[in-house]
N, C-alpha and C positions, 0 to 999 in steps of 0.2 A: 632510799631508804629500802631497805630489804624487808619483804613479806618475810616475814615469819612463818604464818601457817602453811604458803606457797612453798618455802624451805622443807617445811618439815612433810607437806604431802610429795616433795620431790623426792625428799632421803628414804621416804619408804617405799616411792614407786623403784627407785635403784636397788632397794634389798630384795622386792619382788624379782625383778628382772634376773639380777643375781641369783637367786634361788630358783630359777629357770621355772618362773610362772608369767610369762608376758598376758595372760588373758587376766589376773586379777592387776597388776602393775597397770594395764591400760584404763581398766576398772577406777582403781584409783584415782589415776592422771586427769579422769574426765570428772572427777567429785569433787567438791571442796570439802577443807576442814574446819573446823570449829573448836577451839577452848569453851564449855558451859558455862564455866565460874571459878575465880580464884580459887590457885589451890590449895589442899590443906596438909596441917604437919600429918606424917604418916612415918611410925617406928618401923624400921626394918632391921630387928637385931639390934645392934650396938649403935646404930645411926640412923637420923632422922632425915626424911626426904620431904618434898613439896611433890604431892600426889594431884594429877589431874583427871578431869574427865573430859573426852572429847568426842566430837560427833563425826561421823563421816554424811555427807550430803551430797546423794545421788539420784539420776533420772528412775523413773519406773522401772525400764527392763532390766539398769543394773540392780535394785532395789528386787524385784522379783527374781531373780538370781540367786543373791543372797539368803534373802528367806527362805529360798528352797533349798538351799545347801547350807546350814550352820557350819560345816566344817569348812569351806570358803571363806564365812565371814572371823572364823576363828583364826584361820590365819592371816588374816589380814591385821585381826588384832594383836596376835604375837608379833607381827614386823611392829606397828606402831607401837607397842611396846619396849620394842629395841630400839628403836630410833630417837623414843622418848626419854631413855635411860639414860643418865647421868649418876656423879657422884651426889647430887640433890638434888635427882628428879626421878619421877615414876611417872607412869599411868597407872591409874587406878581402874577405869572403865571406858571403852569405847562405845558409840551408841552409833545405830545406823537408822538415816533419817531422810524421808523422801524430798525431791526436790519438787515444789508443786508448779504446774503447768501455768503461763501466763506469768507468772510472778517470780519466778527462779528462784525461791525463796523455801525454806524449812519452815514448816505450822510454826516452830519455835521462835524463828523470826519475824513471820508475820502477823502471827496474833499479840505480841509486843508493840506494833507498829499503828495497829487497827487502834482504829476509834472506838473507846469505850461506850456501850450501849447506853443509852438512854432508858433507866427506870420506868417498864411501863407502868400505866397504873392499872389497879385492880378493874376487872369491871362492876361495875353498878349491880345492885342486889336485882332489880328487876329483870335484868340481861342473863342474870345465872340463873334465875327462876324461867325466863323464857326459854332459855336454851334447853332447859331439862325438861320441860314442857315439851318444848319440838323433838327431842331424841324420843322421847315415850312415845308419841304420836308416831316417830318412824318404827320405833319397836311392836306397836300394835297395842300399845300398855294404856287403853283408855283411861282405866280408871285413875291410873298412876295419877296422868298426863290432867285429869278435871281435878284431883286436890291439888296439885303443885301450881296450877293456875288459879286456886283460890287461896292459895297460903300465901304469907309472908316471910320475907327472910333477913335474918342480921348476922352481920358476920362481926369477927375481933380478933386481932393477930394476937396468938396466945405467947407471951413474955416465958425466958429462962429455956428455949429447948434449943435444943444444936443446930436441927434443921426448921428454919420457920415454917411455923406452923397455922394454918386459917383456919380457923372454927367456925362452923355455918349452921346456925340454928331455922330449922324449918319450923316454922308456927302454922300449925294446921287448929281451925275450929275445932271444938271438944266434938262433934259428931263425926268429921272426919280425921281425930287423931285417934279415935276410937275405931273407927274402921282399920286403919294403917294398923293398931295394937292386936284386934280379932284374927287379921290376915297378914301373916308376916312377909309373906311372898311380897304384899303389895307395902309395907313399910317399906320392905329392902329394894323394891323398884324404887321407891323414890329418894330414898337415901343416895341409891347407886347413879340415879340421873343426875341429880342436885352435886355429887360428888364429881362426876365429869364433867359437867360445866364449870366446876368452879376453881377445878383442878389448872396449874401454871406448873412450867420449869423450877422455879426458884423458891415452891415452895410446897410443905404438906397439907392434906386438904382432913380433916373430920367434920362431920355432917351428922347432926342430932335431930329429931324429929321433939316439940314441943307445942304445947296448946296456948291459942290466942289467949292474952291477958283481956278481959273485960275495961272497957274505961270504966274506971271511977271519979266521982268529984260532979 
């Protein structure tokens, strides 16, 4: 069976050699070619063609060479366009991709084959407060650390936001909250430390200070 992508690469190599650019020809010959997705109809004047996006996957030295010389990459792109141009087809874009060491694939291929990470459980409220207090200790902010150690924390996911939002409410005793309200810097130290302890890569965090509710009943 004929490898169409290998044939396309060979055609580009021959065109580059015919154009007296053997260095670029060797670079393409050492790389791999991929078609990124099914073609899409593309109107060109009186005719409609199928337009394709392609990728050239190359080693790190070749990638660095092309990244440093856009003109050389443009020359390769022009030749790919010539090789893919027929009465029914065109090249719409060419991307350069790095062949990752060890796996000899581009990240585009590798990440699709990688297993999906299991979702991490959010740290418990006590762990967030402990992390915030430890951070305040490291910063030398003893008064804020003491407030955090006496605090309670409740968290909730806020619905209806495009980016997941975790709302953290730090509940302080009336006296501690009054201190944080009188001293804006103290309150900000508490909020900042809790924000740092609660932050994860997959969601935004909002921190508020509130008073501890008295037991009733």
